[in-house]
N, C-alpha and C positions, 0 to 999 in steps of 0.2 A: 326134708322139704326146705330147710334153711340154705342148702347148697344151690337151689335153683336161682334165687335172686343174685347170689354171687356169680354164678355162671352167666346169667343174663347180663350182668354188669360188665363182666370180662368180655363177653361177646360184643356188646355195644361198643366198648372201648376199642376192640380189634377192628370193628367195622369203621369206626371213626378214623382210626389210623390208616386203614386201607384206602378210604375215600380221600383223605388228605394227601396220601402218597400218590395216588392215581392223578389227582388234580395237579399236584406239583410236577409230576412227570409230563403231563399234557402241556402245562404252561411253559415248562422249561425245554420242551422239545426243540430240536435243532432243525429249523427250516432253511438254513442258509444254502445248502446245496440246491434245493428246489428254487429258491429265490434267485440264486446266481444263474441257473439255467434260464429262468424267465427273463432276467435282465439281458442275458446274452442273446436270447431269441428276439427280444424287442429291439435291441441295438442292431442286430443283423437285418431285421425287417426294415428298420429305418434306413440302413445303408442301401438296401435293395430299392426302396422307394426313391431315395435321393438319386441313385444311379439311373433309375428309369426316368426321373423327372428332368435331368440335366444332361446335355450331350457331353461326350468325352472331352476333357480339357477345359470345361466351362469354369470360369472364375466368377464368384459373386462380386457384385459392385459393392462399394462401401455402404451405400444406402440399403441394399438387400441384406448385407451382413448385420448392420445395426438393427434392422427390422427383425431379423431372426433372433437376436439376443435380447430384444426389448422385453422387459418384464421378468427376466430371469435373474437379475442381480449380477450378471456377468459382464 
């Protein structure tokens, strides 16, 4: 009967290690490829909207350009 508490202690330690390992793997997962796809898709959608909004060869005026950059720090 003395082996049961030792077994339960070892089992609890193994569960703790498993949970910590699973949490670490979840936290450290690499989402960069998915994020890169999302950024590329957003940039492509912005290009499509810009192309649809302005005629071919259209150049922004200085005022329009400064308005577009206002608040971006650029």
